DRENZA-681692 format. One record per residue: x, y, z of N, C-alpha, C, O in turn; residue in one letter. Coordinates in steps of 0.05 Angstrom, whole numbers, padded with zeros to 5 digits, always signed. Each point is the difference from the previous one (the first is absolute). Example, Ala and Ser with C-alpha at 12.3 -4.5 7.8 and 13.67 -1.06 7.14 Angstrom:
! residues 2
+00264-00114+00156-00018+00024+00000+00018+00024+00000+00021+00000+00013A/-00028+00021-00027+00016+00024+00001-00015+00022+00014+00010+00022+00004S/
***
This chain:
! residues 304
+00017-00024+00000-00017+00024+00000+00017+00025+00000-00005+00019-00015M/+00026-00019+00032+00019+00023+00002+00014+00004-00027+00004+00023-00009E/+00003-00046-00004+00014+00002-00026-00019+00013-00021+00009+00016-00016R/-00034-00024+00016-00019+00011-00019-00004+00030+00004-00002+00015-00019A/+00001-00007+00045-00003+00029+00006+00023+00016-00010-00004+00022-00011R/+00029-00032+00014+00023+00014-00010+00001+00002-00030+00007+00021-00012K/-00016-00042-00002-00001+00001-00029-00020+00021-00009+00005+00015-00019I/-00029-00014+00032-00020+00020-00007+00011+00029+00004-00004+00017-00018F/+00017-00012+00040+00011+00027+00005+00021+00007-00020+00002+00023-00008L/+00015-00042-00001+00021+00005-00019-00013+00008-00027+00009+00018-00013S/-00029-00033+00005-00014+00006-00026-00013+00028+00001+00002+00015-00019V/-00014-00009+00043-00013+00027+00003+00021+00022-00002-00006+00021-00012L/+00029-00024+00025+00021+00020-00001+00010+00004-00029+00004+00023-00008L/+00000-00044-00007+00009+00002-00028-00021+00016-00016+00008+00016-00017L/-00034-00021+00022-00020+00014-00015+00000+00030+00006-00003+00016-00018A/+00007-00009+00043+00001+00028+00008+00024+00014-00013-00003+00022-00010V/+00026-00035+00010+00024+00011-00012-00004+00004-00030+00009+00021-00011V/-00022-00040-00002-00004+00002-00029-00019+00023-00007+00004+00013-00021A/-00024-00008+00037-00020+00021-00006+00008+00027+00008-00010+00020-00010L/+00029-00017+00029+00007+00026+00011+00009+00020-00021-00010+00023+00002A/+00027-00030-00022+00008+00021-00019-00023+00011-00015-00001+00024-00006P/-00019-00041-00001-00023+00010-00016-00017+00018+00017-00009+00021-00010H/+00006-00028+00035-00016+00018+00018+00013+00027+00004-00014+00020+00000C/+00040-00020+00003+00015+00025+00004-00002+00017-00026-00003+00024+00002L/+00006-00037-00025-00001+00014-00025-00027+00014-00004-00001+00023-00008A/-00020-00038+00015-00027+00012-00003-00004+00023+00019-00013+00020-00007D/+00024-00022+00032-00004+00022+00019+00015+00025-00007-00007+00021+00009S/+00028-00024-00025+00017+00023-00007-00012+00015-00024+00010+00022-00006D/-00030-00033-00008-00010+00013-00024-00017+00025+00008-00014+00000+00020R/+00016+00020-00038-00017+00024+00004-00028-00007-00007-00005-00009-00022T/-00015+00013+00039-00027-00006-00006-00009+00013-00026+00004+00024-00004P/-00017-00040-00013-00010+00011-00025+00020+00007-00021-00007+00011-00021G/+00032-00017+00025+00021+00008-00019+00008-00023-00019+00020+00002-00013A/-00036-00023+00012+00006-00022-00018-00005+00007-00029-00009+00022-00006G/+00013-00041-00011-00004+00005-00029-00027-00008-00010-00007+00005-00023D/-00010-00018+00040-00026-00008-00009-00018+00025+00001+00005+00019+00015S/-00026-00019-00032-00018+00023-00001-00012+00006+00027-00010-00019+00013P/+00009+00044-00003-00012+00006+00025-00030-00001-00001-00011+00002-00022P/-00003-00005+00044-00029+00000-00001-00010+00027-00009+00012+00021+00007P/-00033-00021-00023-00011+00026-00010-00015+00013+00022-00023-00007+00006A/+00035+00027+00007-00013+00013+00023-00026+00013-00008-00018+00002+00017A/+00016+00007-00041-00024+00015-00008-00020-00016-00016-00021+00010-00008A/+00028-00035+00002-00017-00016-00018-00012-00023+00016+00011-00022-00001A/-00033+00027+00016-00012-00021+00015-00013-00021-00017-00002-00023+00008A/-00006+00031-00032-00012-00019-00019+00000+00013-00028+00009+00023-00003S/-00020-00037-00016-00002+00011-00027-00020+00023-00001-00002+00014-00020Q/-00014-00011+00041-00020+00020+00001+00010+00028+00007-00014+00020-00002D/+00040-00018+00009+00012+00026+00007+00027+00003-00012+00013-00020-00008T/-00004+00045+00006+00027+00006-00008+00012+00019+00021-00014+00015+00012I/+00041-00017-00009+00014+00017+00018+00015+00022-00015+00016-00006-00018G/-00021+00031+00025+00013+00023-00012+00016+00015+00021-00010+00005+00021I/+00035+00001-00028+00018+00012+00020+00014+00024-00012+00002+00003-00024A/+00009+00013+00042+00017+00022-00007+00026-00002+00017-00002-00006+00023T/+00025+00011-00036+00025-00004+00014+00021+00020-00010+00008+00000-00024F/+00000+00018+00042+00023+00018-00006+00025-00016+00006+00007-00003+00024N/+00007-00006-00044+00026-00014+00003+00022+00021+00000+00010+00007-00022I/-00003+00003+00044+00018+00023+00003+00024-00002-00019+00015-00019+00001Q/-00012+00040-00018+00023+00002-00018+00006-00026-00014+00021-00012+00003T/-00041+00002-00017+00002-00026-00013+00014+00003-00027-00012+00008-00020F/+00038-00015+00020+00016+00002-00024+00021-00022-00001-00003-00021+00013G/+00024+00026-00028+00020-00020-00005+00014-00009+00026+00005-00024+00003D/+00001+00042+00015+00014-00008+00025-00016-00019+00016+00010-00020+00010A/-00036+00025-00007-00017-00018+00016-00005-00026-00014-00002-00021+00012K/+00000+00022-00039-00004-00024-00016+00023-00019+00002-00003-00024-00008A/+00027+00033+00016+00023-00017+00002+00003-00013+00028+00021-00012+00006K/-00041+00016+00011+00001-00012+00027-00020-00024+00001-00024+00004+00003K/+00035-00028-00006-00018-00024-00002-00019-00003+00024-00023-00008-00004P/+00033+00014+00028-00017-00004+00023-00023+00020+00000-00022-00007+00010E/+00026+00031-00020-00021+00020-00002-00020-00008-00022-00024+00001+00004V/+00034-00009-00027-00017-00007-00023-00017-00024+00007-00022-00002-00010M/+00033-00017+00026-00016-00023+00007-00024+00009+00017-00022-00010-00005K/+00025+00028+00023-00022+00010+00017-00020+00015-00018-00024-00004+00003V/+00034+00020-00021-00018+00015-00018-00016-00019-00018-00024+00003-00003L/+00037-00024-00008-00014-00019-00017-00021-00015+00016-00023-00004-00009A/+00030-00006+00033-00019-00014+00017-00024+00018+00006-00023-00010+00001Q/+00028+00035+00004-00021+00019+00007-00019+00004-00024-00024-00002+00003T/+00035+00009-00026-00016+00005-00023-00017-00024-00007-00023+00002-00008V/+00035-00026+00010-00014-00025-00007-00024-00006+00017-00016-00018-00006A/+00012+00032+00028-00023-00004+00017-00025+00014-00011-00022-00005+00010R/+00025+00022-00030-00022+00016-00009-00004-00004-00030+00018-00010-00014F/-00042+00017+00004-00006-00003-00028+00008+00024-00017+00006-00002-00024D/-00004+00025+00037+00006+00025-00014+00013+00019+00020-00011+00006+00021L/+00035+00004-00028+00014+00018+00018+00008+00026-00014+00012-00002-00022V/-00018+00025+00033+00009+00025-00010+00026+00007+00015+00000+00002+00025A/+00022+00003-00039+00026+00005+00012+00007+00029-00005-00003+00010-00022I/+00013+00003+00043+00010+00028-00003+00030+00000+00006+00012-00018+00011Q/+00000+00041-00019+00028+00006+00005+00020-00018-00015+00020-00008+00011E/-00027+00001-00036+00019-00014-00016+00020+00020-00012-00008+00019-00013V/+00033-00023+00019+00022+00018-00010+00021-00017-00014+00019-00008+00012R/-00024+00004-00037+00017-00018-00016+00001+00009-00029-00019-00005-00015D/+00041+00018+00008+00003+00011-00027-00003-00022-00021-00012+00005-00022D/+00022-00029+00027+00000-00022-00020-00025-00017+00002-00004-00016-00018E/-00012+00019+00038-00025-00015+00002+00003-00029+00006-00018-00016-00006G/+00040+00008+00019+00005-00028+00005-00010-00009+00027-00006-00024+00003L/+00004+00042+00016-00008-00008+00027-00028-00013+00001-00003-00022+00011A/-00017+00034-00024-00027-00011-00001+00000-00026-00016-00014-00018+00008V/+00028+00017-00030+00001-00025-00015+00012-00022+00016-00009-00023-00002K/+00030+00028+00017+00012-00020+00016-00019-00010+00022-00001-00023+00006N/-00014+00043+00006-00020-00008+00020-00021-00017-00012-00008-00021+00012L/-00002+00028-00036-00020-00016-00013+00010-00029-00005-00015-00019+00004E/+00039+00016-00012+00011-00026-00005+00002-00017+00025-00007-00024+00000K/+00015+00037+00022+00001-00015+00026-00027-00008+00009-00004-00022+00011L/-00017+00039-00015-00027-00008+00007-00009-00024-00018-00012-00019+00010V/+00018+00021-00036-00007-00022-00018+00013-00026+00009-00012-00021-00002D/+00037+00023+00011+00015-00024+00009-00014-00014+00024+00006-00023+00005D/-00023+00037+00008-00015-00012+00023-00023-00017-00010-00013-00013+00016L/+00009+00013-00042-00020-00018-00011-00026+00013-00010-00018-00014-00008G/+00017+00040+00008-00023+00015-00011+00009+00020-00021+00020+00013+00004R/-00036-00011-00025+00008+00017-00022-00011+00029+00004-00024+00004+00003D/+00043+00015-00001-00008+00028+00003+00010+00016-00024+00018-00008-00014Y/-00030+00031+00010+00009+00019-00021+00001+00027+00013-00010+00005+00023A/+00023+00014-00036+00005+00026+00012-00005+00023-00020+00006-00003-00024V/-00017+00025+00033-00004+00024-00015+00015+00022+00014-00004+00004+00024I/+00022+00011-00038+00016+00020+00013-00006+00027-00012-00004+00002-00024V/+00002+00019+00040-00006+00027-00009+00025+00013-00012+00022-00011+00003S/-00026+00034-00016+00024+00016-00007+00014+00010+00025-00011-00002+00022P/+00035+00012-00026+00015+00011+00023-00012+00028+00005-00002+00016-00018R/-00005-00011+00044-00015+00024+00007+00014+00015+00022+00014-00011+00017L/-00018+00038-00018+00011+00017+00021+00010+00026-00012+00008+00002-00023G/-00010+00019+00040+00008+00027-00010+00030+00003-00001+00010+00016-00017R/+00004-00030+00034+00029+00003+00001+00014-00023-00015-00013-00016-00013T/+00039+00016+00015+00016-00022-00013-00004-00026+00014+00006-00021-00011T/-00016+00021+00035-00006-00024+00015-00027-00011-00008-00021+00009+00011S/+00020-00027-00030-00025-00010-00011-00008-00026+00014+00017-00015+00010K/-00043+00010-00010-00011-00025+00010-00019-00012-00020-00011+00014-00017E/+00006-00040+00020-00020-00013-00016-00020-00015+00018+00007-00007+00023Q/-00031+00003-00033-00019-00018+00012+00000-00026-00015+00009-00002-00023Y/-00019-00019+00036-00003-00026-00014-00025-00014+00011-00006+00001+00023A/-00008-00015-00041-00021-00019+00007+00010-00028-00006+00007-00005-00024F/-00005-00012+00043+00008-00028-00005-00024-00017+00008-00011+00002+00022I/+00003-00019-00041-00026-00014+00004+00002-00030-00009+00016-00007-00017Y/-00031-00009+00030-00001-00029-00005-00019-00005-00024-00023+00006+00001R/+00034-00017-00022-00014+00000-00026-00023-00019-00001-00018+00002-00017V/+00017-00022+00035-00023-00017+00001-00023+00010+00017-00021-00013+00003D/+00025+00037+00010-00021+00011+00017-00010+00027-00011-00024+00005+00001R/+00041+00012-00012-00008+00026-00011+00014+00006-00026+00021-00012-00006V/-00033+00030-00010+00012+00007-00025-00006+00030-00006-00021+00010+00008A/+00039+00004-00022-00005+00028-00008-00025+00001-00018-00005-00019-00015P/-00010+00041+00017-00025+00002-00015-00003+00029-00010-00017+00015+00008A/+00035-00008-00027-00002+00027-00011+00027+00015+00003+00021-00012+00003G/-00024+00039-00005+00024+00017+00000+00015+00000+00026-00011-00005+00022E/+00037+00010-00024+00017+00005+00023+00008+00029-00002+00011+00009-00020V/-00016+00007+00041+00002+00029-00003+00016+00013+00023-00001-00010+00023L/+00014+00031-00029+00011+00018+00020-00017+00025+00002-00008+00011-00021T/+00001-00002+00045-00017+00023+00003+00012+00024-00015+00024+00007+00002F/-00041+00006-00018+00008+00024-00014-00009+00025+00015-00024+00005+00002K/+00043+00010+00009-00007+00023+00016-00012+00022-00018+00008+00004-00022E/-00028+00010+00033-00013+00022-00016+00021+00022-00006+00019+00004+00014P/-00023+00010-00037+00019+00021-00007+00004+00020+00022-00020+00010+00012P/+00044-00003-00007+00007+00020+00020-00001-00010+00029+00004+00015+00019G/-00009-00041-00016-00001-00012+00027+00021-00022+00003+00006-00014-00020Q/+00006+00011+00043+00020-00020+00005-00002-00010+00029+00018+00004+00016D/-00041-00018-00010-00004-00007+00028+00017-00023+00010+00004-00003+00025P/+00006-00014-00043+00013-00025+00009+00030+00000-00006+00009+00007-00022F/+00007-00015+00041+00028-00006-00005+00003-00023-00020+00017+00001-00018E/-00033-00022+00022+00000-00023-00018-00029-00005-00008-00016-00009+00017R/+00009+00014-00041-00028-00003-00010-00010-00028+00005+00015-00019-00005D/-00040+00016+00015-00011-00027+00005-00001-00016-00026-00002+00010-00022P/+00003-00036+00026+00000-00020-00022-00024-00018+00003-00006-00008+00022F/-00007+00001-00044-00025-00015+00002-00003-00020-00023+00011+00003-00022M/-00026-00025+00028-00007-00020-00020-00025-00014+00009-00006-00002+00024A/-00010-00007-00044-00024-00016+00007+00007-00030-00002+00014-00009-00018R/-00025-00006+00037+00004-00029+00001-00027-00014+00002-00020+00012+00008F/+00020-00037-00015-00024-00016+00003+00008-00027+00011+00022-00010-00005K/-00040-00003+00020+00005-00026+00011-00003-00021-00022-00018+00002-00017C/+00036-00022+00017-00002-00021-00020-00025-00017+00005-00015-00007-00018I/+00010+00001+00044-00025-00014+00008-00016+00019+00017+00008+00008+00021Q/-00032-00002-00031-00017+00019+00014-00004+00025-00018+00011+00002-00022G/-00026+00017+00032-00006+00024-00016+00010+00026+00012-00007+00021-00010K/+00024-00023+00030+00010+00024+00012+00020+00014-00019+00020-00012-00007F/-00026+00037+00000+00018+00016-00016+00004+00026+00014-00019+00011+00012R/+00043+00000-00012+00007+00023+00016+00023+00015-00012+00016-00011-00015F/-00013+00036+00023+00023+00016-00008+00017+00005+00025-00009+00008+00021V/+00035-00015-00024+00019+00004+00022+00016+00025-00005+00011+00004-00022L/-00010+00014+00041+00015+00025-00002+00020+00001+00023-00007-00001+00023I/+00033+00002-00030+00020+00001+00021+00015+00026+00000+00004+00013-00021T/+00005-00005+00045+00014+00026+00002+00019-00002+00023-00004-00013+00020V/+00026+00028-00022+00020+00004+00021+00002+00030+00004+00013+00014-00016H/-00026-00003+00036+00000+00029+00004+00027+00009+00011+00015-00016+00013T/-00008+00041-00017+00023+00012+00012-00008+00006+00029-00020+00014+00004K/+00035-00024+00016-00008+00004+00028-00008+00028+00007-00021+00005+00012P/+00038+00014-00018-00005+00028+00008-00023+00013-00016-00009+00021+00008T/+00000-00034-00029-00022+00010-00016-00025-00016+00003-00019+00003-00015D/+00019-00022+00034-00023-00018+00002-00026+00015+00005-00021-00008-00010A/+00022+00030+00025-00025+00015+00005-00012+00012-00025-00024+00005-00001K/+00041-00002-00020-00010+00011-00025-00006-00023-00020-00019+00002-00015R/+00036-00022+00016-00003-00022-00020-00024-00018+00005-00013-00009-00018E/+00008+00003+00044-00023-00018+00006-00026+00012-00009-00016-00014-00013I/+00009+00040+00019-00024+00011-00011-00001+00001-00031-00021-00002-00012P/+00045+00004+00000+00001+00001-00029-00008-00027-00013-00004-00001-00024A/+00003-00020+00040-00008-00026-00011-00030+00001-00009-00009-00017-00015L/-00005+00037+00025-00028+00004-00010+00000+00004-00030-00016-00011-00014K/+00035+00028+00004+00003+00004-00028+00009-00024-00015-00007-00005-00023G/+00024-00011+00036+00010-00025-00013-00023-00020-00004-00002-00013-00021V/-00015+00012+00041-00023-00018-00002-00019+00009-00022-00011-00016-00015L/+00007+00042+00013-00017+00011-00022+00012-00007-00027-00014-00007-00019A/+00041+00010+00017+00014-00007-00025-00004-00029-00007-00005-00007-00023F/+00007-00011+00044-00003-00028-00005-00028-00007-00009-00004-00017-00017A/-00016+00030+00029-00028-00005-00007-00005+00007-00030-00015-00013-00014R/+00029+00034+00006-00003+00009-00028+00013-00020-00019-00010-00005-00022E/+00033-00006+00030+00015-00018-00017-00012-00028-00001+00004-00015-00019K/-00018+00008+00041-00013-00026+00001-00030+00003+00004-00010-00007+00022F/-00004+00017-00042-00029+00005+00003-00015-00025+00005+00006-00022-00010P/-00026+00025+00028-00017-00023+00007+00012-00016+00023-00014-00017+00011G/+00038+00022-00003+00012-00015+00022-00006+00014+00026+00001+00025+00002E/-00008-00040+00019-00006+00012+00026+00020-00008+00022+00001+00013+00020G/+00014-00034-00025+00018-00011+00020+00028+00011-00004+00015-00008-00018D/-00007+00027+00036+00026+00012-00001+00014-00005+00027-00012+00004+00021F/+00037-00012-00022+00015-00006+00024+00026+00017-00001+00016-00003-00017I/-00014+00022+00036+00024+00017+00002+00017-00012+00023-00009-00003+00022I/+00034-00002-00028+00017-00012+00020+00029+00008-00004+00009+00007-00022L/+00006-00007+00044+00029+00007-00003+00011+00012+00026-00013-00002+00021G/+00036+00013-00023+00013+00014+00022-00010+00029-00001+00011+00017-00014D/-00032-00011+00029-00012+00026-00001+00012+00019+00020-00006+00024+00000L/+00024-00034+00018+00011+00016+00022-00023+00014+00015+00001+00023+00007N/-00022-00040-00003-00025+00011+00011-00003-00003+00030-00020-00010+00010A/+00040+00019+00004-00002-00002+00029+00023+00016+00013+00017+00012-00013D/-00018-00012+00040+00020+00013+00017+00004+00029-00008-00019+00015-00004C/+00044-00006+00001+00005+00029-00004-00007+00009-00029-00001+00024-00005K/-00004-00043-00013-00005+00008-00028-00029+00004-00006-00007+00015-00018Y/-00011-00028+00033-00028+00001-00007-00017-00008+00024+00007-00018+00015Y/-00029+00032-00011-00019-00006+00022-00022-00018-00010-00018+00008-00014N/+00020-00033+00022-00020-00020-00009-00027+00004+00013-00020-00012-00009R/+00018+00029+00029-00026+00004+00014-00017+00021-00015-00024+00002+00007Q/+00035+00012-00026-00015+00021-00013-00019-00014-00020+00004-00023-00007Q/-00025+00038-00002-00019-00012-00019+00015-00009-00026+00019+00012-00009P/-00029-00034-00002+00011-00011-00025-00002+00020-00022-00022+00008-00007N/+00044+00000-00005-00001+00021-00022-00007-00012-00027-00001+00015-00019P/-00003-00041+00017-00007-00013-00025-00028-00011+00002-00003-00022+00009I/-00017+00038-00017-00028-00009+00003-00005-00026-00014+00010-00006-00021P/-00027-00010+00034-00008-00026-00012+00020-00022+00004-00001-00020-00014G/+00021+00024+00032+00019-00021+00005+00002-00006+00030-00008+00017+00017T/+00019-00040-00010+00003-00008+00028+00029-00010+00004+00010-00016-00016T/+00003+00025+00038+00026-00011+00008-00005-00027+00013-00018-00002+00017W/+00035-00017-00023-00005-00027+00010+00016-00008+00025-00010-00016+00016L/+00033+00028-00012+00015-00008+00024-00012+00011+00026-00011+00023+00000L/+00012-00038+00021-00008+00011+00026+00017+00024+00008+00023+00001-00008P/-00034+00018+00022+00015+00025+00006+00025-00004+00017+00018+00017-00001P/-00016-00039+00015+00023-00004+00017+00021-00018-00012+00018-00010+00013N/-00020+00005-00039+00019-00018-00014+00028+00012-00002+00003+00024+00002A/+00016-00042-00005+00028+00008-00003+00012-00014-00024+00002-00025+00000D/+00006+00040-00020+00011-00012-00024+00030+00004-00003+00012-00006-00021T/+00000+00016+00043+00029+00005-00002+00016-00021+00015-00008-00010+00021T/+00031+00004-00032+00018-00021+00011+00016+00011+00023+00006-00014+00020V/+00002+00039-00021+00017+00012+00020-00016+00008+00025-00023-00008+00003K/+00034+00025+00014-00011+00006+00026-00025+00017-00002-00015+00002+00020S/+00010+00012-00042-00024+00016-00003-00025-00017+00000+00001-00023-00008T/-00023+00034+00017-00025-00014-00001-00020+00017-00017-00014+00017+00011R/+00014-00022-00037-00016+00017-00018-00013-00018-00022+00012-00020-00008C/-00035+00028+00000-00014-00014-00022+00004+00015-00026-00018+00012-00011A/+00043-00011+00002+00006+00015-00025-00013-00013-00024-00008+00014-00018Y/+00006-00040+00017-00011-00015-00023-00029-00007+00005-00008-00005+00023D/-00008+00005-00044-00028-00006+00004-00013-00007-00027+00012+00002-00021D/-00037-00011+00023-00016-00007-00023-00026+00015+00002-00013-00001+00021I/+00004+00014-00042-00026+00014-00001-00016-00013-00022+00010-00007-00021L/-00036+00004+00026-00018-00011-00021-00024+00019-00003-00008+00014+00018I/-00002-00014-00043-00024+00015-00005-00025-00014+00011+00001-00024+00006T/-00022+00038-00003-00024-00011+00012-00010-00025-00015-00009-00019+00012D/+00011+00020-00039-00010-00023-00016+00016-00025+00006-00009-00022-00005A/+00034+00025+00015+00017-00022+00004-00005-00014+00028+00011-00021+00005C/-00027+00034+00011-00005-00011+00027-00013-00028-00001+00005-00017+00017K/-00022+00012-00038-00013-00026-00002+00020-00022-00005-00005-00023+00004E/+00029+00031-00015+00020-00020-00007+00020-00005+00023+00016-00019-00002D/-00016+00036+00022+00020-00002+00021-00007-00024+00018-00022-00003+00010L/+00042-00014-00005-00005-00025+00015+00011+00002+00028-00001-00020+00015A/+00012+00043-00007+00011+00002+00027+00016+00026+00003+00008+00012-00019G/-00003-00005+00044+00015+00023+00007+00029-00002-00010+00011-00022-00001E/+00001+00044-00008+00028+00000-00008+00018-00007+00023-00007+00005+00023A/+00029-00018-00029+00019-00009+00021+00029+00007-00008+00006+00004-00023Q/+00011-00002+00043+00028+00003-00004+00013-00027+00001-00005-00016+00018V/+00022+00010-00038+00014-00026-00001+00028+00003+00013+00017+00013-00012F/-00013-00024+00035+00025+00002+00015+00019-00022-00009+00001-00021+00011R/+00014+00028-00032+00019-00021-00010+00022-00006+00020+00011-00022-00002F/-00006+00040+00020+00021-00007+00020-00010-00022+00019+00015-00019+00006D/-00040+00020+00002-00011-00021+00017-00004-00026-00015+00005-00022+00010Q/-00015+00025-00035-00006-00024-00016+00024-00016-00005-00001-00025+00000E/+00024+00038-00006+00024-00014-00008+00021-00001+00022+00023-00007-00006Y/-00030+00015+00030+00019-00001+00022+00025+00017-00003+00022-00009+00007G/-00026+00033-00017+00023+00018-00005+00006+00017+00024-00018+00008+00015L/+00043-00002-00011+00008+00020+00020-00007+00027-00011-00006+00003-00023T/+00007+00017+00041-00005+00028-00009+00020+00008-00021-00008+00013-00020H/+00033-00020+00023+00021+00007-00019-00006-00013-00027+00004+00013-00021E/-00012-00038+00021-00007-00014-00025-00024+00013-00014-00001+00003-00024Q/-00019+00005+00040-00024+00011-00011+00004+00026-00014-00010+00005-00021A/+00027+00013+00034+00004+00026-00012+00016-00001-00026+00000+00018-00016V/+00015-00040+00012+00014-00004-00026-00020-00005-00022+00005+00006-00023R/-00028-00017+00030-00021-00006-00020-00014+00026-00008-00002+00007-00024V/-00008+00008+00043-00013+00026-00005-00006+00014+00027+00002-00013+00021S/-00008+00038-00023-00009+00014+00024-00031+00001+00002-00011+00013+00017D/-00002-00027-00036-00029-00002+00000-00009-00029+00000+00013-00017-00012H/-00035+00011+00026-00013-00026-00003-00022+00003-00022-00011+00021-00004F/+00006-00043-00009-00023+00000-00020-00027+00003+00015-00003-00008+00023P/-00016+00019-00038-00027+00002+00009-00017-00015-00020+00004+00003-00024V/-00023-00019+00033-00016-00016-00020-00029-00002+00009-00007+00004+00023W/-00010-00011-00043-00028-00005+00005-00010-00022-00018+00012-00004-00022A/-00033-00009+00030-00011-00022-00016-00026+00010-00013-00016+00015+00012R/+00012-00023-00037-00024+00008-00015-00014-00025-00012+00014-00018-00010F/-00040+00019+00010-00015-00022-00013+00002+00002-00030+00001+00022-00011Y/+00000-00045-00002+00003+00000-00029-00027+00000-00014-00002+00005-00024T/-00019-00012+00038-00026-00004-00014-00023+00016+00009-00023-00006-00007G/+00028+00028+00022-00022+00017+00009-00003+00027-00014-00018+00016+00007R/+00034-00012-00027+00000+00026-00014-00026+00004-00015-00007-00017-00017D/-00007+00039+00022-00025+00005-00014+00000+00026-00017-00019+00005-00014T/+00041+00011+00016-00001+00026-00014+00007-00004-00029+00000+00020-00015D/
***
């Protein structure tokens, strides 16, 4: 009996030793940083799509050469069906293309639309729409806002495109903007004219979604004042924080027109990629100084 007990303990010890390296290797991995496609945070079913906005701080060649940063960006984009990106600074246009390829490598096919280089000074920026081709598709013109003669309200003119769901009848116009922080008090009300411009360019459409880095909080803008864009609703809760650093401000947000309310499937949320992927603060700020903001929309309730 004693001999049998010793044999059993010896076999058990060998099994523990054999499994230990694998257990340690798994525990050392960064959560969510594997190569398999991440769960779609915004796509609970085929009945909804997830739309996000993400200011990828100074997104250009230097950031695109950091594999650990690009992996987090790709994992994040792949969680949504359509993402509006701000602050692309890349003369050669390779950063967004590299990001799209990394997202595709996760097993889902995405495409990208990039705006002209915009800005009053030599420091130009671009916007980008990156979208999952089996969920949404462009449906018409892609436009940059044309400022009225003699007026120049925006540092970077808003960029817009109409999309439609592949499955379902939801069709909408996406308008993205990155306001100049010190001019946010002037640029945010000026979005009223951008919406009027979009309605003229997309006649018969009622669903408009304005999203981006609006700098719409803290010292740049008072979120408690009346909404200066009639017929729209801000989606983020007033106490939200979209900044990675020590500030607590809701600079980024999503606004929808009244007609789009029937399509909204839930309150807008901030996606904390630092928590999701187990990043330190230092690792997170290398990705961006902004967190993405996203909302879910029904694909089959559109009646306008």
